[in-house]
N, CA, C and O atoms as CSV, one atom per row, in Angstrom:
chain,resi,resn,atom,element,x,y,z
A,1,MET,N,N,-33.424,57.784,-20.248
A,1,MET,CA,C,-32.484,56.868,-20.854
A,1,MET,C,C,-31.947,57.512,-22.135
A,1,MET,O,O,-32.718,58.019,-22.951
A,2,THR,N,N,-30.656,57.490,-22.301
A,2,THR,CA,C,-30.043,58.088,-23.481
A,2,THR,C,C,-30.091,57.118,-24.661
A,2,THR,O,O,-30.356,55.926,-24.501
A,3,GLN,N,N,-29.827,57.665,-25.855
A,3,GLN,CA,C,-29.816,56.808,-27.040
A,3,GLN,C,C,-28.698,55.767,-26.939
A,3,GLN,O,O,-28.879,54.623,-27.356
A,4,ASN,N,N,-27.555,56.153,-26.392
A,4,ASN,CA,C,-26.454,55.188,-26.238
A,4,ASN,C,C,-26.838,54.060,-25.284
A,4,ASN,O,O,-26.472,52.907,-25.514
A,5,GLN,N,N,-27.565,54.376,-24.224
A,5,GLN,CA,C,-28.027,53.334,-23.300
A,5,GLN,C,C,-29.013,52.397,-24.002
A,5,GLN,O,O,-28.970,51.183,-23.803
A,6,LEU,N,N,-29.892,52.959,-24.816
A,6,LEU,CA,C,-30.829,52.128,-25.572
A,6,LEU,C,C,-30.083,51.223,-26.555
A,6,LEU,O,O,-30.428,50.052,-26.715
A,7,ILE,N,N,-29.069,51.768,-27.204
A,7,ILE,CA,C,-28.270,50.963,-28.146
A,7,ILE,C,C,-27.601,49.808,-27.414
A,7,ILE,O,O,-27.611,48.680,-27.907
A,8,ASP,N,N,-27.024,50.069,-26.254
A,8,ASP,CA,C,-26.399,49.001,-25.461
A,8,ASP,C,C,-27.411,47.927,-25.101
A,8,ASP,O,O,-27.109,46.737,-25.179
A,9,LEU,N,N,-28.600,48.334,-24.711
A,9,LEU,CA,C,-29.653,47.387,-24.358
A,9,LEU,C,C,-30.066,46.546,-25.560
A,9,LEU,O,O,-30.248,45.334,-25.439
A,10,ILE,N,N,-30.210,47.173,-26.698
A,10,ILE,CA,C,-30.601,46.452,-27.919
A,10,ILE,C,C,-29.493,45.494,-28.349
A,10,ILE,O,O,-29.776,44.380,-28.791
A,11,LYS,N,N,-28.244,45.913,-28.222
A,11,LYS,CA,C,-27.118,45.063,-28.638
A,11,LYS,C,C,-27.004,43.790,-27.791
A,11,LYS,O,O,-26.431,42.796,-28.238
A,12,LYS,N,N,-27.543,43.821,-26.586
A,12,LYS,CA,C,-27.556,42.604,-25.767
A,12,LYS,C,C,-28.458,41.555,-26.404
A,12,LYS,O,O,-28.184,40.359,-26.306
A,13,GLN,N,N,-29.523,41.989,-27.049
A,13,GLN,CA,C,-30.457,41.066,-27.700
A,13,GLN,C,C,-30.076,40.806,-29.162
A,13,GLN,O,O,-30.361,39.742,-29.712
A,14,MET,N,N,-29.425,41.803,-29.779
A,14,MET,CA,C,-29.072,41.710,-31.198
A,14,MET,C,C,-27.611,42.131,-31.375
A,14,MET,O,O,-27.341,43.229,-31.861
A,15,PRO,N,N,-26.680,41.278,-30.990
A,15,PRO,CA,C,-25.265,41.666,-30.968
A,15,PRO,C,C,-24.674,42.013,-32.335
A,15,PRO,O,O,-23.662,42.711,-32.394
A,16,THR,N,N,-25.260,41.559,-33.414
A,16,THR,CA,C,-24.693,41.854,-34.735
A,16,THR,C,C,-25.250,43.141,-35.341
A,16,THR,O,O,-24.792,43.578,-36.397
A,17,ALA,N,N,-26.221,43.740,-34.687
A,17,ALA,CA,C,-26.810,44.979,-35.217
A,17,ALA,C,C,-25.797,46.114,-35.158
A,17,ALA,O,O,-25.060,46.260,-34.184
A,18,GLN,N,N,-25.776,46.902,-36.206
A,18,GLN,CA,C,-24.860,48.041,-36.281
A,18,GLN,C,C,-25.485,49.262,-35.600
A,18,GLN,O,O,-26.698,49.463,-35.650
A,19,ASN,N,N,-24.634,50.073,-34.964
A,19,ASN,CA,C,-25.114,51.264,-34.250
A,19,ASN,C,C,-25.908,52.196,-35.170
A,19,ASN,O,O,-26.952,52.713,-34.770
A,20,ALA,N,N,-25.427,52.414,-36.388
A,20,ALA,CA,C,-26.105,53.328,-37.310
A,20,ALA,C,C,-27.520,52.834,-37.629
A,20,ALA,O,O,-28.460,53.627,-37.698
A,21,GLU,N,N,-27.661,51.539,-37.819
A,21,GLU,CA,C,-28.987,50.967,-38.114
A,21,GLU,C,C,-29.913,51.092,-36.897
A,21,GLU,O,O,-31.093,51.409,-37.045
A,22,ILE,N,N,-29.387,50.847,-35.718
A,22,ILE,CA,C,-30.180,50.977,-34.493
A,22,ILE,C,C,-30.624,52.427,-34.310
A,22,ILE,O,O,-31.783,52.687,-33.988
A,23,ARG,N,N,-29.701,53.371,-34.515
A,23,ARG,CA,C,-30.045,54.797,-34.399
A,23,ARG,C,C,-31.148,55.182,-35.383
A,23,ARG,O,O,-32.058,55.935,-35.037
A,24,LEU,N,N,-31.065,54.671,-36.595
A,24,LEU,CA,C,-32.077,54.951,-37.604
A,24,LEU,C,C,-33.454,54.492,-37.121
A,24,LEU,O,O,-34.426,55.240,-37.228
A,25,HIS,N,N,-33.543,53.275,-36.594
A,25,HIS,CA,C,-34.815,52.742,-36.097
A,25,HIS,C,C,-35.295,53.482,-34.852
A,25,HIS,O,O,-36.493,53.721,-34.700
A,26,LEU,N,N,-34.379,53.847,-33.963
A,26,LEU,CA,C,-34.767,54.608,-32.778
A,26,LEU,C,C,-35.323,55.976,-33.165
A,26,LEU,O,O,-36.321,56.427,-32.603
A,27,ASN,N,N,-34.673,56.636,-34.130
A,27,ASN,CA,C,-35.156,57.942,-34.581
A,27,ASN,C,C,-36.508,57.828,-35.287
A,27,ASN,O,O,-37.363,58.700,-35.130
A,28,ASP,N,N,-36.706,56.760,-36.062
A,28,ASP,CA,C,-38.014,56.531,-36.692
A,28,ASP,C,C,-39.089,56.342,-35.633
A,28,ASP,O,O,-40.190,56.878,-35.756
A,29,ALA,N,N,-38.770,55.582,-34.594
A,29,ALA,CA,C,-39.732,55.345,-33.507
A,29,ALA,C,C,-40.046,56.651,-32.778
A,29,ALA,O,O,-41.194,56.896,-32.407
A,30,LEU,N,N,-39.038,57.480,-32.576
A,30,LEU,CA,C,-39.248,58.771,-31.924
A,30,LEU,C,C,-40.161,59.665,-32.768
A,30,LEU,O,O,-41.082,60.293,-32.245
A,31,ASP,N,N,-39.898,59.715,-34.072
A,31,ASP,CA,C,-40.749,60.507,-34.973
A,31,ASP,C,C,-42.196,60.023,-34.921
A,31,ASP,O,O,-43.123,60.831,-34.857
A,32,GLU,N,N,-42.385,58.720,-34.949
A,32,GLU,CA,C,-43.731,58.141,-34.913
A,32,GLU,C,C,-44.424,58.451,-33.585
A,32,GLU,O,O,-45.612,58.775,-33.566
A,33,PHE,N,N,-43.691,58.351,-32.483
A,33,PHE,CA,C,-44.253,58.680,-31.176
A,33,PHE,C,C,-44.723,60.132,-31.138
A,33,PHE,O,O,-45.827,60.427,-30.681
A,34,CYS,N,N,-43.873,61.030,-31.622
A,34,CYS,CA,C,-44.221,62.466,-31.614
A,34,CYS,C,C,-45.439,62.732,-32.493
A,34,CYS,O,O,-46.306,63.526,-32.128
A,35,ARG,N,N,-45.509,62.081,-33.638
A,35,ARG,CA,C,-46.644,62.283,-34.543
A,35,ARG,C,C,-47.939,61.781,-33.915
A,35,ARG,O,O,-48.949,62.484,-33.922
A,36,ARG,N,N,-47.909,60.571,-33.374
A,36,ARG,CA,C,-49.136,59.982,-32.796
A,36,ARG,C,C,-49.588,60.675,-31.516
A,36,ARG,O,O,-50.787,60.830,-31.284
A,37,SER,N,N,-48.637,61.092,-30.688
A,37,SER,CA,C,-48.996,61.704,-29.411
A,37,SER,C,C,-49.275,63.196,-29.547
A,37,SER,O,O,-49.802,63.821,-28.627
A,38,ARG,N,N,-48.921,63.764,-30.700
A,38,ARG,CA,C,-49.094,65.202,-30.939
A,38,ARG,C,C,-48.370,66.022,-29.863
A,38,ARG,O,O,-48.831,67.091,-29.463
A,39,ILE,N,N,-47.245,65.506,-29.413
A,39,ILE,CA,C,-46.513,66.146,-28.321
A,39,ILE,C,C,-45.788,67.415,-28.778
A,39,ILE,O,O,-45.542,68.309,-27.968
A,40,LEU,N,N,-45.445,67.501,-30.065
A,40,LEU,CA,C,-44.747,68.679,-30.578
A,40,LEU,C,C,-45.717,69.584,-31.325
A,40,LEU,O,O,-46.494,69.122,-32.160
A,41,ASN,N,N,-45.665,70.862,-31.020
A,41,ASN,CA,C,-46.484,71.861,-31.704
A,41,ASN,C,C,-45.573,72.956,-32.211
A,41,ASN,O,O,-44.526,73.229,-31.624
A,42,ASP,N,N,-45.971,73.576,-33.295
A,42,ASP,CA,C,-45.177,74.657,-33.849
A,42,ASP,C,C,-46.104,75.633,-34.552
A,42,ASP,O,O,-47.274,75.335,-34.793
A,43,THR,N,N,-45.577,76.783,-34.874
A,43,THR,CA,C,-46.309,77.814,-35.595
A,43,THR,C,C,-45.547,78.125,-36.870
A,43,THR,O,O,-44.316,78.163,-36.866
A,44,PHE,N,N,-46.258,78.344,-37.947
A,44,PHE,CA,C,-45.594,78.716,-39.181
A,44,PHE,C,C,-46.437,79.750,-39.914
A,44,PHE,O,O,-47.621,79.925,-39.624
A,45,THR,N,N,-45.817,80.424,-40.857
A,45,THR,CA,C,-46.469,81.496,-41.608
A,45,THR,C,C,-46.466,81.145,-43.089
A,45,THR,O,O,-45.487,80.612,-43.612
A,46,VAL,N,N,-47.568,81.450,-43.754
A,46,VAL,CA,C,-47.695,81.238,-45.189
A,46,VAL,C,C,-48.089,82.572,-45.814
A,46,VAL,O,O,-48.948,83.274,-45.281
A,47,THR,N,N,-47.479,82.921,-46.921
A,47,THR,CA,C,-47.876,84.119,-47.651
A,47,THR,C,C,-49.151,83.799,-48.425
A,47,THR,O,O,-49.179,82.867,-49.229
A,48,THR,N,N,-50.200,84.572,-48.181
A,48,THR,CA,C,-51.486,84.291,-48.812
A,48,THR,C,C,-51.652,85.088,-50.097
A,48,THR,O,O,-51.004,86.112,-50.313
A,49,VAL,N,N,-52.545,84.579,-50.945
A,49,VAL,CA,C,-52.859,85.197,-52.226
A,49,VAL,C,C,-54.377,85.337,-52.307
A,49,VAL,O,O,-55.106,84.404,-51.970
A,50,ALA,N,N,-54.852,86.493,-52.750
A,50,ALA,CA,C,-56.296,86.723,-52.865
A,50,ALA,C,C,-56.934,85.650,-53.750
A,50,ALA,O,O,-56.385,85.276,-54.786
A,51,ASP,N,N,-58.096,85.165,-53.325
A,51,ASP,CA,C,-58.884,84.152,-54.048
A,51,ASP,C,C,-58.177,82.812,-54.207
A,51,ASP,O,O,-58.549,82.031,-55.082
A,52,GLN,N,N,-57.183,82.528,-53.399
A,52,GLN,CA,C,-56.550,81.203,-53.415
A,52,GLN,C,C,-56.956,80.472,-52.152
A,52,GLN,O,O,-56.691,80.939,-51.045
A,53,ARG,N,N,-57.601,79.323,-52.314
A,53,ARG,CA,C,-58.106,78.560,-51.181
A,53,ARG,C,C,-57.087,77.549,-50.653
A,53,ARG,O,O,-56.995,77.347,-49.442
A,54,TYR,N,N,-56.325,76.913,-51.539
A,54,TYR,CA,C,-55.446,75.820,-51.130
A,54,TYR,C,C,-53.987,76.242,-51.193
A,54,TYR,O,O,-53.583,76.994,-52.079
A,55,TYR,N,N,-53.203,75.750,-50.242
A,55,TYR,CA,C,-51.785,76.050,-50.151
A,55,TYR,C,C,-51.016,74.763,-49.867
A,55,TYR,O,O,-51.516,73.882,-49.167
A,56,SER,N,N,-49.828,74.654,-50.396
A,56,SER,CA,C,-48.967,73.508,-50.108
A,56,SER,C,C,-48.321,73.715,-48.744
A,56,SER,O,O,-47.927,74.827,-48.393
A,57,LEU,N,N,-48.218,72.635,-47.985
A,57,LEU,CA,C,-47.593,72.678,-46.666
A,57,LEU,C,C,-46.379,71.768,-46.665
A,57,LEU,O,O,-46.305,70.812,-47.437
A,58,ASP,N,N,-45.441,72.069,-45.804
A,58,ASP,CA,C,-44.257,71.243,-45.645
A,58,ASP,C,C,-44.670,69.831,-45.225
A,58,ASP,O,O,-45.627,69.660,-44.471
A,59,ALA,N,N,-43.956,68.835,-45.709
A,59,ALA,CA,C,-44.282,67.431,-45.411
A,59,ALA,C,C,-44.206,67.117,-43.918
A,59,ALA,O,O,-44.817,66.150,-43.463
A,60,SER,N,N,-43.469,67.914,-43.151
A,60,SER,CA,C,-43.357,67.659,-41.711
A,60,SER,C,C,-44.627,68.062,-40.955
A,60,SER,O,O,-44.781,67.704,-39.788
A,61,ILE,N,N,-45.525,68.790,-41.591
A,61,ILE,CA,C,-46.768,69.218,-40.944
A,61,ILE,C,C,-47.808,68.105,-41.121
A,61,ILE,O,O,-48.199,67.783,-42.244
A,62,SER,N,N,-48.245,67.529,-40.012
A,62,SER,CA,C,-49.207,66.431,-40.090
A,62,SER,C,C,-50.625,66.873,-39.758
A,62,SER,O,O,-51.581,66.155,-40.051
A,63,GLU,N,N,-50.773,68.052,-39.147
A,63,GLU,CA,C,-52.104,68.501,-38.762
A,63,GLU,C,C,-52.085,70.017,-38.570
A,63,GLU,O,O,-51.140,70.573,-38.012
A,64,VAL,N,N,-53.148,70.675,-39.044
A,64,VAL,CA,C,-53.327,72.104,-38.792
A,64,VAL,C,C,-54.437,72.220,-37.764
A,64,VAL,O,O,-55.563,71.786,-38.008
A,65,THR,N,N,-54.126,72.804,-36.618
A,65,THR,CA,C,-55.116,72.881,-35.536
A,65,THR,C,C,-55.846,74.206,-35.494
A,65,THR,O,O,-56.949,74.291,-34.954
A,66,SER,N,N,-55.234,75.261,-36.068
A,66,SER,CA,C,-55.912,76.555,-36.108
A,66,SER,C,C,-55.291,77.412,-37.197
A,66,SER,O,O,-54.155,77.195,-37.618
A,67,VAL,N,N,-56.072,78.396,-37.642
A,67,VAL,CA,C,-55.612,79.331,-38.672
A,67,VAL,C,C,-56.006,80.730,-38.230
A,67,VAL,O,O,-57.117,80.950,-37.748
A,68,ALA,N,N,-55.084,81.676,-38.399
A,68,ALA,CA,C,-55.377,83.083,-38.101
A,68,ALA,C,C,-54.973,83.910,-39.314
A,68,ALA,O,O,-54.010,83.587,-40.009
A,69,PHE,N,N,-55.719,84.977,-39.556
A,69,PHE,CA,C,-55.413,85.889,-40.659
A,69,PHE,C,C,-55.521,87.311,-40.154
A,69,PHE,O,O,-56.571,87.734,-39.671
A,70,GLU,N,N,-54.422,88.049,-40.271
A,70,GLU,CA,C,-54.343,89.427,-39.791
A,70,GLU,C,C,-54.822,89.559,-38.342
A,70,GLU,O,O,-55.510,90.514,-37.980
A,71,GLY,N,N,-54.436,88.566,-37.522
A,71,GLY,CA,C,-54.753,88.611,-36.099
A,71,GLY,C,C,-56.096,88.032,-35.714
A,71,GLY,O,O,-56.415,87.965,-34.527
A,72,TYR,N,N,-56.898,87.608,-36.685
A,72,TYR,CA,C,-58.220,87.047,-36.386
A,72,TYR,C,C,-58.206,85.536,-36.598
A,72,TYR,O,O,-57.684,85.041,-37.596
A,73,ASP,N,N,-58.791,84.812,-35.639
A,73,ASP,CA,C,-58.924,83.369,-35.796
A,73,ASP,C,C,-59.954,83.078,-36.880
A,73,ASP,O,O,-61.028,83.679,-36.912
A,74,ILE,N,N,-59.615,82.152,-37.761
A,74,ILE,CA,C,-60.513,81.739,-38.834
A,74,ILE,C,C,-61.205,80.453,-38.392
A,74,ILE,O,O,-60.525,79.471,-38.091
A,75,PRO,N,N,-62.550,80.429,-38.345
A,75,PRO,CA,C,-63.239,79.212,-37.910
A,75,PRO,C,C,-63.061,78.084,-38.929
A,75,PRO,O,O,-62.936,78.321,-40.130
A,76,ARG,N,N,-63.053,76.872,-38.423
A,76,ARG,CA,C,-62.934,75.690,-39.280
A,76,ARG,C,C,-64.180,75.576,-40.154
A,76,ARG,O,O,-65.307,75.725,-39.681
A,77,LEU,N,N,-63.954,75.308,-41.435
A,77,LEU,CA,C,-65.063,75.144,-42.365
A,77,LEU,C,C,-65.756,73.815,-42.096
A,77,LEU,O,O,-65.115,72.765,-42.098
A,78,THR,N,N,-67.047,73.860,-41.868
A,78,THR,CA,C,-67.838,72.639,-41.735
A,78,THR,C,C,-68.852,72.652,-42.859
A,78,THR,O,O,-69.515,73.663,-43.093
A,79,GLY,N,N,-68.971,71.566,-43.535
A,79,GLY,CA,C,-69.869,71.525,-44.683
A,79,GLY,C,C,-69.137,71.944,-45.941
A,79,GLY,O,O,-67.907,71.947,-45.994
A,80,ARG,N,N,-69.909,72.295,-46.947
A,80,ARG,CA,C,-69.347,72.652,-48.248
A,80,ARG,C,C,-69.126,74.155,-48.337
A,80,ARG,O,O,-69.901,74.930,-47.775
A,81,PRO,N,N,-68.074,74.575,-49.039
A,81,PRO,CA,C,-67.873,75.999,-49.234
A,81,PRO,C,C,-68.971,76.596,-50.120
A,81,PRO,O,O,-69.539,75.904,-50.964
A,82,GLU,N,N,-69.261,77.876,-49.921
A,82,GLU,CA,C,-70.288,78.535,-50.744
A,82,GLU,C,C,-69.844,78.651,-52.192
A,82,GLU,O,O,-70.646,78.463,-53.107
A,83,LYS,N,N,-68.573,78.958,-52.404
A,83,LYS,CA,C,-68.027,79.110,-53.744
A,83,LYS,C,C,-67.201,77.891,-54.098
A,83,LYS,O,O,-66.326,77.483,-53.334
A,84,LYS,N,N,-67.479,77.299,-55.270
A,84,LYS,CA,C,-66.691,76.135,-55.698
A,84,LYS,C,C,-65.343,76.610,-56.221
A,84,LYS,O,O,-65.243,77.628,-56.906
A,85,ASP,N,N,-64.316,75.851,-55.881
A,85,ASP,CA,C,-62.958,76.190,-56.281
A,85,ASP,C,C,-62.250,74.905,-56.646
A,85,ASP,O,O,-61.968,74.081,-55.776
A,86,LEU,N,N,-61.963,74.725,-57.905
A,86,LEU,CA,C,-61.334,73.492,-58.361
A,86,LEU,C,C,-59.835,73.640,-58.577
A,86,LEU,O,O,-59.186,72.707,-59.049
A,87,SER,N,N,-59.273,74.802,-58.239
A,87,SER,CA,C,-57.837,75.008,-58.448
A,87,SER,C,C,-57.021,74.389,-57.335
A,87,SER,O,O,-55.793,74.469,-57.351
């Protein structure tokens, strides 16, 4: 079903609703569906710095499923780190 078909269907129930407002809500619902279902995956690269543990990520990233460094998979940290880092 296309977005225009969905808009037509919604307008039957809400005839005064504006197309732009309906599109906004449909796109929000699509974003939420993709986030909850984890249907979209992507890969990204971050420039690393020696002795830096934490990095800022783009707001569109909701979950990191794996990390690799120089071709090696980095295991997920379980428990507390050996070295404390408050930065």
